[in-house]
C-alpha positions as CSV (number, residue, x, y, z in Angstrom):
1,M,-12.3,16.9,30.0
2,R,-12.5,20.9,30.4
3,P,-14.5,22.2,33.2
4,L,-18.0,23.5,32.0
5,I,-15.8,27.2,33.9
6,A,-12.5,27.2,34.1
7,D,-9.8,29.8,36.0
8,G,-9.8,32.3,33.9
9,D,-13.2,32.9,32.1
10,E,-15.8,35.1,33.8
11,V,-19.6,34.7,34.8
12,L,-22.4,37.7,34.6
13,V,-24.3,37.3,37.6
14,D,-28.2,37.9,38.4
15,T,-27.6,39.5,41.6
16,S,-30.8,40.1,42.3
17,A,-32.3,36.4,40.9
18,Y,-33.0,35.5,44.4
19,R,-34.7,38.5,46.5
20,H,-38.4,36.6,46.2
21,S,-38.1,33.6,44.9
22,T,-35.2,30.1,45.8
23,P,-32.9,28.7,44.5
24,C,-33.9,25.3,41.3
25,T,-32.3,21.9,40.8
26,D,-29.2,22.4,38.1
27,D,-29.2,26.4,38.7
28,I,-25.5,27.5,38.4
29,V,-25.0,30.5,41.6
30,V,-22.1,31.9,43.4
31,T,-21.8,31.9,47.1
32,R,-19.9,33.1,50.0
33,H,-17.6,30.0,51.1
34,P,-19.1,28.4,54.0
35,Y,-15.8,28.4,56.1
36,Q,-13.8,30.9,54.3
37,R,-15.0,33.8,54.5
38,D,-12.7,35.9,51.4
39,E,-14.1,33.3,48.8
40,T,-16.6,33.2,46.6
41,I,-17.3,29.7,44.9
42,I,-19.8,28.9,41.3
43,K,-21.5,25.2,42.2
44,R,-24.4,24.0,40.7
45,V,-27.4,23.3,42.9
46,A,-28.2,19.8,44.2
47,A,-31.2,20.0,45.9
48,V,-32.8,22.9,48.1
49,D,-34.5,21.2,51.7
50,E,-37.5,22.1,53.6
51,N,-35.5,24.8,55.0
52,G,-33.9,26.3,52.3
53,A,-30.3,25.6,53.0
54,L,-29.4,24.4,49.3
55,Q,-26.8,20.8,48.2
56,L,-23.9,21.9,45.8
57,I,-21.9,19.9,43.8
58,G,-19.7,20.8,41.8
59,L,-19.2,21.2,38.2
60,N,-16.7,19.0,38.0
61,P,-17.7,16.7,40.4
62,D,-14.4,14.2,40.9
63,E,-12.4,17.3,42.1
64,S,-14.6,20.0,43.9
65,T,-14.8,20.4,47.6
66,D,-19.3,20.5,47.6
67,S,-21.7,20.1,50.1
68,R,-20.0,16.6,50.4
69,T,-17.5,18.6,51.6
70,F,-18.7,21.1,53.5
71,G,-22.4,20.5,54.2
72,S,-25.2,22.5,53.1
73,V,-25.1,26.5,52.5
74,S,-27.3,28.6,53.8
75,P,-29.3,30.8,51.4
76,D,-28.2,34.1,52.5
77,K,-24.6,33.2,51.7
78,L,-26.6,33.0,48.2
79,V,-24.8,35.8,46.3
80,G,-26.5,35.2,43.6
81,R,-27.2,33.1,39.6
82,V,-24.5,33.0,37.0
83,T,-26.9,34.1,33.4
84,S,-23.4,33.8,30.8
85,R,-20.2,32.7,31.2
86,F,-17.6,34.5,28.8
87,Q,-14.1,33.0,28.4
């Protein structure tokens, strides 16, 4: 099965989406990787805890590195919400 977003696809990101609100479960977000500073990643929000930390899951969970591996992600690492993708 082809992943929702594949290498080479382009996405449109709303960088102001979370200035005054928190992400919702199932939002697809762009965030800075928690341990690799030069890398941004695209993940689905699985949960938001009471402190605002995000549990993220890959769009292809069987092949993804996500919160199951690197833990929750701080909201200050968010770049924005994916609004569209282009092939």
